[in-house]
C-alpha positions, 0 to 999 in steps of 0.5 A: 172068175165069175161070182154068182149072187142070189138076189131078190127084187120087187115086181109090182108087189111080188118078191122075185128070186134070181141069180146075178152072175158077175164078171171079175172085171169091175162095173159091167154092162147088164143083161137080163136073161130069160128062157122058155115058156113054163121055165125056171131059171135053172133050165137054161137062163142060168146057163146063158147068164153064166156064159155071158158073165164069163164074157164080161157082162153082169147077167141076171137070170130069175124066176117069174112071178108064180114060178120056181122060187119066186113068190106070187099066185096063181102058180105056174101060169104062162101069162105074157103080160105078167112076164113082160112086167117082171122083165121090166122090174128086172131091168130096174133092178139092174139099174140100181145095182152098184156092179152094173153100168146102168147106161149099158143094159141089154136083154136076151130071150131064149125061145118064148122069152124072145116075145117077152123080152121084145115086148119090154124092149119096145117100151123100155128105153133103158134097154139098149140092145136085144138078142134072141136065141132060138126065138119062138115068135108067133102070131095067130097064123103061126099058132094055127100052123103050130097047133093044128089049124084054126079049129084046134086053136079055137078049142084050146082057147075054149077050154082055157076060158072054161078053166079060167072061169073055174079058177075065178069061181073056185080058186082051183087051177086045172093043170096038165103036163107041159110035156108027156108021151102018154097024156094027150092033154099035155101042152106038148103031147110028145117025147121031148128029151130035154124036158123029160131027161133028168140029166137035162131039163127034167129037174126037180125045180121044174114041175112040168105042169101047165095051167090050162087057163093060160091057153087064151093069153098064149095063143092070142099073143101077137109078137110079130106086131111088136117088131116095128116098135123095136128100135134097138139093135137086135140079133137073132140066132136061129136054125131052120131045124128049130121052132117056127123059123118063119116067125123069126124071118117075119119078126126080123123083117119088121124090126125098126132098128139095126138088125141081123140074123145068124142062121146056124144048125141045131134043133130047138132043144139043142140051143138050151143045153147042147154044144156047139149051139150054146157056146156059138149062141153065147159068143154071138150074143156077147159079140152083139152086145159088145158092138152095140153097148157103147 
C-alpha cells in the first residue's frame, strides 16, 4: 500500500513543499517528478508520483519556488533556471531520506519539466536515469514555429522585458491567464479542456496566471543543446499528435548516453490525466527505471 507524506525541504533558502509517495516495499529507489509550465503538483506530478510508488519507487512531487504551497517570491513566474535549481534541491532531499536508496535516483519530467529535469541531469551525477513523458523540448527554431514566427516571438520577448522592468522598478507583476478562450493576451489563447475543466486541471490550487515577464527566459531557453551533455539512460514517451514531436526527435538524436523513444498515441493533454496514456506512460517509465537503476 502506498503511503503519502507531506514534506518540506530547502532550496537556496526557500522552503518548498512536496508529497513523497512511498511504497510498502521498504527502502526504495527514488524519483523526482515534475509537470507542465506554471503547474502545481496536483495537476499531474502527484498522479505520476503515486503511480510510480505503486510500482515500487519512492516518488517526490513538489511545488516549485513561488508556486502552489511552496514559499518564494515573485509568485507564479516561469523561471527555468530557478526550476532547475529546485530540482537539484529535490534530488538532495531524496538522498537524505531514510526510505530512499540514495544510490538509485531517477528523474521524470512531464511536458515542460522535461527541459528542467534534463538540465539538472546533465550536471547532476546523482541522477542515474531520466524519463520524459510528452516532453516539451524547444530551442529558438521550435519556439518560432510554435509561437507564430520570429516577429511574434520577438514581440513576446519585448513585452516580457518591459514587464520585468516594471517589476524591478515597482514590484508589480503583470499577469495574464495561462489559458483563456476570450483573452488574446493569454499564454495559450485557445480552448484547452484540461486547464479549463474543473474536473481535470482547472482546480483551485492552480491560479491560471502567467507572469508576462517570464516570456524572455522561456522563449530563449535552449533545451535541445542540453542533450549532448546527458549520459544517463534516457527514455522519451511521446506521440505525433502531442506537442512538438520534432523537438523530441532532435533531442533524442543528440543524447550522449543510452536512449530510447516510445511513440504511442494521444494528444498532449491526454498524457496528463487520461487513459490509456497515463498507465502506459507510468508502466514504460517504471520499466525503464527498473532496467537502468542497478
